[in-house]
N, C-alpha and C positions, 0 to 999 in steps of 0.2 A: 252675484258676489257671494263668497263663502266666508264663514267665520275663520279667523286665524287660529289654528289648532294649537293651543298652548297647555291644555289640561287633558288628561285621560278622564272621560266622563262615564258615570253610571248611567245606564239607559233608563233614566227616570225623569219625568217632567213633573215637578211640584207645582200645583196650581192653587192650593189652599193651605192655610195654616192657622193654628189656634193653640195657645199655651205651648205645651211640649209635644204637640202632634202636628204632623203635616200629612197632606193627601196628594196623590198624583192625579194625572189626567184621566185615569181609569177608576178613580174612586178608592183606590187602595190607601189604607191608613198606615202611617209609620210613627213610631216613637222616636223622637229627635233627641239624642244625647250628644250631638255634634254642635248644635246651636249655629249652623251656618258658619263654622269655624270661630266659635266663642263670640259671635256677634249678638246673638239673641240673649239679652241680659234679663229682660223682665217677662219673657214669653212672647210668642208670635202674636201679632195683631192684638195686643193688649187694648182693651176698650178705651182706657184713658189716653193711651198714646195715640190711638186713631182719632179720637176726639179733638186732642190738642192740634194735631196736624190739620184736620179738616177745618177747624176754626180759623187757624192761621192762614190757610189757603184762601179763605173767603175774604181775608183782609188784605194781605200783601205777601207774596211768595218770595220776592227778591228785590233788594236794591243794593248797590255797591257799598263797600266800607268807606266810602267817602263821606258818609253821613252818619249821624248818631243812630244806632240800632239799640233801643232800650232792653230788647230781649237779651242781648249779649251781657249787659250789666246784671240783669236778673239771673242769668245762668251762672255768671262768675260768683255771684253771692250764694246761690244755692249749692254750687259745686264746692265752694270754700267750707260751707257749713257741713255737708255730708261727708266730705273727705277729711275734715279736720285741718285743712291747710288754708285757713282764712286770710293769712297775711301774704299768700302768694298772688302772682299775677297771671292772667289767663290770656293766651293767644290761640285763636281758633283757626283751623285749616281743614283739610279734607280726608286725609288717609293716614294710617299709621306710619308708612314710609315717609310721608311729608312731615309728620310730627317729629320723627327722629332726625330728618334732614335739618329742620329748623333748630332742634335742640343742639345738634352738633355744631351748626353754623353760629348760633348764638353764643355758645361756650367759646368758640374761637374769636369772635368779636370781643367777648368780655375780657379775655386774658391775652389776646394777641398771639396765641400759640397754635401750632399745627398738629402735634402728635396726639394720637388717640389710642387708648387701650380698649380692646374688646376681647371676647373670650371664645374658646373653642365651642363649636356647635351653636353659636349665636346666630339668630335671625333678627334683623332689624328692618327689613324692607327691601324694595327693589329699585328705588331711585338712586342716583349716583353715589352719594356719600353714604346713604343708608345701606346700600348693598356692598359698599367697600368694607363696612364693619360687619358684614354677614359672612359667616364661615362655611361657605358652600361654593366651590369653584364653578358648579354648573350655572349659578346665577350671575356671576361676575364677568362681564365682558371686558376685553382688553382695555377699553376706554375707562372702565370703572376702577381698574387697579390703582392702588393708592399706597405709596411708600411711607405714608405718615401713619398707617394703621399697624399695630402689633397685636397679634392674637396670643393670649396667655391661657394656661390651663384653668378651667372653671373650678372655683373653690380652692385654689392653691395659693395660700397666703404667702408662703415663702417666695414663690415665683413673682408675685405681685410686688412684694417688698424689694426684691432684687432689681426688678425693672425700674421701679421709682428711684432707687438708689443711683442707678446709671443715668436716667433720663428725666427725673422728676421735674426739673426746672424747665423742661421743654413740653411737658404733657398738657394738652389743653383739657382733655376730658377723659373719664372712664364711663363706658356705656354698658349696662348690664340689665338683663331681664331678671326680675326677682325669681321667676320660675321660667325656665326655657321651654318654649312651647313646641316649635318645629324641631328643636333639638332633642325632644323626647321626654318632656316633663322632668327636667332636672332642677332641683330646688337649690337656690343659693342659700348657703348656711348664714345664720345670723352673724356669726363671727367674721365671715368673709365680707359681708356688707358693711360691718363696723370697721373693718380694716380698710376698705375702700374710703369710707368716710374720713377716717383719721389721716390716711396718706393724701387725700385730696386737700384737706385742711392744711397739712404740713407744707405741701408743695404748691398751693395756689391753683390746683386743677379743679374742675367741676365734675360732680357725680351726677350722671344722668340715669335716672331709673326708668328704663323701658317698661311701661306698664300697659302696652298695647293689648296684649293678650291676658296677662296675669293681673291686671288692674281692674278697677270698677266693681269691687266687691267680690270678684270670682274666687279669691283665695280665702275668704272668710274675714278679711280686713279690707279696707277700701283699696290700699295698695299692698301688694304682697311684700314690698320692701319695709312696710311698717312693722313686720314681725321682729326686725332687727333693732327697733327703737331708735333709729336715726333718720334724719331727713335727707332726701336727695336735693340737689340744687335745682334740677329741672326734671319733671316727670312728663313722659310722653303717654298719650292715651288715644285710643280709637275704638275698634271693635264694638264693645257693649255700650259705648257712649250714646249712640243714637238708636239702639235696638234694630238696626238694619237701615236706617236713614244714614247716608254717608256724611260723616263728620269726624273730626279728630282734633286734638288740642295739645298743647304743652302748658303746663303751669310752672311759673318761674319764681324762685325764691326772691325775697324783697331786696337783697343786696345786689341783684343784677339789674341794672338800670336800662330802660329801653331808650333807643334813639330812632328817630323818624327814618323810615325807609329801609332799615336793615332787614326787616321782615315784612312780608306782605302776602295778600291772597285776594283772589277775586270772589270765589264762592264760599270760603271758609266763614262760618258764623252767620250764614244767611238766615232769614227770618224762619223759614220752615225748619231748617236744621236745628236752630235754637229751640223752637217749640218742641221738637221731637226729644231733644236732650233734656229739657226741663221735665217733660213727661216721665222720662226714664228715672231721673233723680226723685221725683215726686212718688213714683210707684216703689222705688227702692226703699225710701224712707217710710212711707205708709205701710207697706207690706212686710217691712223688716227683712228684706231679702238678703242682706249680708249675713244676718244671723242664720237664715235658712240655708244659705250656701255652706256655712260652717257646719251646721248640724247635719244636713243631708250628706254633706261631703265626708264628714267623720263616719257616718253610718255606712256609706257606700264603701269607703276604703276598708273599714273594719271587716265588712262582710266579704269583700274581695280577697282579703288576706286569709280567709278561712278556706278559700279554694286552692288546694295544693297544686293543681296543674298549671296555674299561672304564676308568674314570678315578679318579684321586685315592684310591689304596688307602692306607688309614691304620689306625691303632690300635696296640695293643700285646698280645702274647701271643695268647690266643684271644678277643679282643674286636676284631673287624676290621670295617671298613666300606669300601665303595667306591661310587662314583657310576655310575649306569646311564644313558647317553645315550638320547635319544628313539628312536633307530634301533633300539635293542634293549630298549625299555621293558617288554616282556613277559617279560623274563628270569626275574624272581622267580616269577611265576605259572607259567611253563612248567617251571621247575625243580621245582616242587611237583607239577603235574598230569602232566607227561610223564616226568620223571626220578624222582619220588617222594623229593624232598629238601626238607625243611623249612629255610627260612632266615627271618630277621627283616627288618624294613625301618624306614626313617625317611622320613617324607614330605619332599620329594616324590619323590626318586629314588635313595635310598640302600639298598642291601642290607647287612644286618648279620649277622655271623656270631657266634653266642654258644654254641658247643657245650660239651659236657662237657669238663672239663680232662683227661680220659683219652682224648680223640680220638686215634686212631692215624694214622700216615702213610698207611696203606692207605685208610682212610675219607677223608682229606684228598684223596687221589688221585682217588677216586671222584667227589668233588664237583668237582675241577678239570677232570676229563675231561667231566663233564656240562656245565659252564659253556662249555667250548670247543665241544662239539657243538651246544649250543643256540644259541650265537652264530652259528655257521655256518648253522644252519636259519633263524634270524631274519633273517639278511642275504640269504638266497637269493631 
């Protein structure tokens, strides 16, 4: 049997990882500024995370959600404390797409409406409803096409107001990434998020803050939406929640009441996943990683802006993007193969930085020096 070929792959097999470093099967070391696509929040194989998982495996790895799982309550309390959303309710699932799927469905259950507002260049996942609110035709099969979804221009308050004026009483929810990831590190303005909040309040729609990639401290606040000073009705999260152990969640504002059997999951919130997620929050809190993401992110962005050959440096915290002009179009490829540094991308010409929130200034400097050296080489 062959693997189903869905991704173009780098010919590298990673077999070991620690902190912000990974090693391949030949012993070659790499600096990881990609974080496995924003998944590695506290650093690869953090000792506390490993210990938490090992201890839990020796007790019980799994039982279904038909019984009380005290670790879920412990996780809810810790997540409420660290995120500042202590009055919210936690539902655990398995992936970012599933989190957004449940968020959109819960909003529709809550207000009985069908229409959804999403935005140009949005990415919310690959399951049926999540992909229907994703602005990429390559991902949307005919069976996923949904006439209830309208895509509006990102950060266009006038377009949003006009759409609500026409359809506001039919809109179930507005779903938005605080910082678009796959779309190219596009930051939602504070006034735009505030406008979403006010229009949702006015018309009885729900504001869904997709925080799968831009949440969990990556932006320098727990949720990037927090920069706007307003609360979403539902936040979705995944990626960094388990530091590589599969887990996702939505947290739900207290005015949205649960009903039995509307949402459900087999594997979500299992014992080992909760142990991994608790370890992540404990490390984030103890090592002050949200502050570190803010400080190192500001440093990285400021230094990148001094490099005249790259353009439009943007983002928040350790979620940074910049445009690569055609003259140095091989920069990302050469950073990997010549300098052994993993970065991310967004088509057609954006390099994305999504490292561990524990990234050090020294490692940031290694990356910056490599960028400068490679630009010189590419221009030669």
